[in-house]
C-alpha positions as a Markdown table, in Angstrom:
| # | Residue | x | y | z |
|---|---|---|---|---|
| 1 | Met | 95.5 | 113.1 | 83.3 |
| 2 | Lys | 93.0 | 111.7 | 85.5 |
| 3 | Lys | 91.4 | 109.1 | 83.0 |
| 4 | Ser | 95.1 | 107.7 | 82.4 |
| 5 | Val | 95.5 | 107.4 | 86.0 |
| 6 | Glu | 91.7 | 105.5 | 86.7 |
| 7 | Glu | 91.9 | 103.9 | 83.7 |
| 8 | Asp | 95.6 | 102.6 | 82.8 |
| 9 | Val | 96.9 | 101.8 | 85.9 |
| 10 | Phe | 97.1 | 98.4 | 87.4 |
| 11 | Ile | 99.7 | 96.6 | 89.7 |
| 12 | Pro | 98.7 | 93.2 | 90.2 |
| 13 | Leu | 99.3 | 92.2 | 94.1 |
| 14 | Tyr | 100.5 | 88.8 | 94.4 |
| 15 | Pro | 101.5 | 87.1 | 96.9 |
| 16 | Lys | 104.7 | 88.1 | 98.8 |
| 17 | Ser | 106.3 | 84.3 | 98.2 |
| 18 | Thr | 105.0 | 84.4 | 94.6 |
| 19 | Val | 106.9 | 88.1 | 94.2 |
| 20 | Glu | 109.6 | 86.8 | 96.1 |
| 21 | Asp | 111.4 | 85.2 | 93.2 |
| 22 | Lys | 112.5 | 88.1 | 91.2 |
| 23 | Ser | 113.0 | 86.2 | 87.9 |
| 24 | Ser | 109.2 | 84.7 | 88.2 |
| 25 | Leu | 106.5 | 85.8 | 85.7 |
| 26 | Arg | 104.3 | 87.5 | 88.2 |
| 27 | Ser | 107.4 | 89.2 | 89.6 |
| 28 | Lys | 108.7 | 90.8 | 86.5 |
| 29 | Phe | 105.2 | 91.8 | 85.4 |
| 30 | Gln | 104.2 | 93.5 | 88.7 |
| 31 | Glu | 107.2 | 95.4 | 88.5 |
| 32 | Arg | 107.0 | 96.7 | 85.4 |
| 33 | Arg | 103.8 | 97.8 | 86.2 |
| 34 | Phe | 105.0 | 99.8 | 88.8 |
| 35 | Trp | 107.8 | 101.4 | 87.1 |
| 36 | Ser | 105.1 | 102.5 | 84.6 |
| 37 | Ala | 103.3 | 104.0 | 87.4 |
| 38 | Val | 105.8 | 105.6 | 88.6 |
| 39 | Lys | 107.0 | 106.9 | 85.5 |
| 40 | Leu | 103.1 | 108.6 | 85.2 |
| 41 | Leu | 103.5 | 110.0 | 88.5 |
| 42 | Ser | 106.5 | 112.0 | 87.4 |
| 43 | Asn | 104.1 | 113.1 | 84.4 |
| 44 | Val | 101.4 | 114.1 | 86.6 |
| 45 | Val | 103.7 | 116.2 | 88.8 |
| 46 | Leu | 105.5 | 117.8 | 86.2 |
| 47 | Trp | 101.8 | 120.1 | 85.6 |
| 48 | Asp | 102.4 | 120.9 | 89.0 |
| 49 | Gly | 102.3 | 125.1 | 88.6 |
| 50 | Ile | 100.2 | 124.5 | 85.3 |
| 51 | Val | 97.3 | 123.0 | 86.4 |
| 52 | Gln | 95.9 | 123.8 | 90.3 |
| 53 | Glu | 98.3 | 121.9 | 92.8 |
| 54 | Asp | 95.2 | 120.5 | 94.3 |
| 55 | Lys | 94.5 | 118.6 | 91.4 |
| 56 | Val | 97.6 | 117.8 | 90.9 |
| 57 | Arg | 98.2 | 116.3 | 94.3 |
| 58 | Asp | 94.9 | 114.5 | 94.2 |
| 59 | Leu | 95.7 | 112.8 | 91.0 |
| 60 | Gly | 99.5 | 111.7 | 91.9 |
| 61 | Leu | 99.4 | 111.2 | 95.9 |
| 62 | Ser | 95.7 | 110.4 | 96.9 |
| 63 | Lys | 94.8 | 108.5 | 93.6 |
| 64 | Leu | 98.4 | 107.2 | 92.1 |
| 65 | Leu | 100.6 | 106.5 | 95.2 |
| 66 | Asn | 98.2 | 106.3 | 98.1 |
| 67 | Arg | 96.2 | 103.9 | 95.8 |
| 68 | Tyr | 98.8 | 101.9 | 93.7 |
| 69 | Leu | 102.4 | 102.6 | 94.3 |
| 70 | Leu | 102.2 | 102.4 | 98.1 |
| 71 | Leu | 100.5 | 98.8 | 98.0 |
| 72 | Asn | 103.4 | 97.5 | 96.0 |
| 73 | Ile | 106.0 | 99.5 | 98.3 |
| 74 | Leu | 104.2 | 98.1 | 101.6 |
| 75 | Asn | 104.5 | 94.3 | 99.9 |
| 76 | Thr | 108.0 | 94.9 | 98.8 |
| 77 | Pro | 110.4 | 92.9 | 101.4 |
| 78 | Leu | 112.4 | 96.0 | 103.0 |
| 79 | Gly | 115.9 | 95.6 | 101.7 |
| 80 | Pro | 118.1 | 97.4 | 98.9 |
| 81 | Asp | 114.8 | 97.2 | 96.5 |
| 82 | Asn | 112.2 | 99.0 | 98.6 |
| 83 | Ile | 114.6 | 101.8 | 99.3 |
| 84 | Glu | 115.1 | 102.1 | 95.4 |
| 85 | Lys | 111.4 | 102.2 | 94.9 |
| 86 | Cys | 111.4 | 104.9 | 98.4 |
| 87 | Asn | 113.8 | 107.0 | 96.2 |
| 88 | Lys | 112.2 | 107.2 | 93.3 |
| 89 | Val | 108.5 | 107.9 | 94.4 |
| 90 | Val | 110.4 | 110.8 | 96.6 |
| 91 | Ala | 112.3 | 112.0 | 93.7 |
| 92 | Cys | 109.1 | 113.0 | 92.0 |
| 93 | Leu | 107.9 | 115.3 | 94.6 |
| 94 | Pro | 108.2 | 118.8 | 94.2 |
| 95 | Glu | 110.0 | 120.7 | 96.9 |
| 96 | Arg | 108.1 | 123.3 | 96.9 |
| 97 | Trp | 104.8 | 121.0 | 98.2 |
| 98 | Phe | 107.2 | 121.0 | 101.2 |
| 99 | Gln | 108.3 | 124.8 | 101.7 |
| 100 | Asp | 105.8 | 126.0 | 104.0 |
| 101 | Leu | 105.6 | 123.1 | 106.2 |
| 102 | Lys | 107.0 | 122.8 | 110.1 |
| 103 | Gly | 109.7 | 120.7 | 111.2 |
| 104 | Gly | 108.5 | 117.1 | 111.5 |
| 105 | Ser | 104.9 | 117.3 | 109.3 |
| 106 | Thr | 104.3 | 116.4 | 105.8 |
| 107 | Leu | 101.5 | 116.7 | 103.7 |
| 108 | Pro | 98.0 | 115.0 | 104.8 |
| 109 | Glu | 98.3 | 112.9 | 101.8 |
| 110 | Leu | 102.1 | 111.5 | 102.5 |
| 111 | Leu | 101.1 | 110.3 | 106.2 |
| 112 | Asn | 101.4 | 106.6 | 105.2 |
| 113 | Phe | 103.8 | 106.4 | 103.5 |
| 114 | Ser | 105.8 | 108.9 | 105.4 |
| 115 | Gln | 105.3 | 106.2 | 108.0 |
| 116 | His | 106.5 | 103.6 | 105.9 |
| 117 | Leu | 109.9 | 105.7 | 105.6 |
| 118 | Leu | 110.4 | 106.1 | 109.2 |
| 119 | Gln | 110.5 | 102.4 | 109.7 |
């Protein structure tokens, strides 16, 4: 899994003006790569409970979400597309990770993502 996350994930960052045109080849390529990384996130998280939780969280949150997915989400204009991306990422996260948290707090690895959601 680690090798896949470190070597197979690539989401190019283009200027916002380039990706605002949803019909452009760059925009389509970036979107395909984003959704491929989301699928990988969901697959990595499936190993929770089988592989040590800290390893799954490191790969899924620290490496995939914070290194690749969040950059794309922050580069996506606010609106339905951004909301859909955030919803899909949230749907990947196991509820078990949040059971022992007190109200208003989150996992340290999710701090930047949480701040984006609050906006």
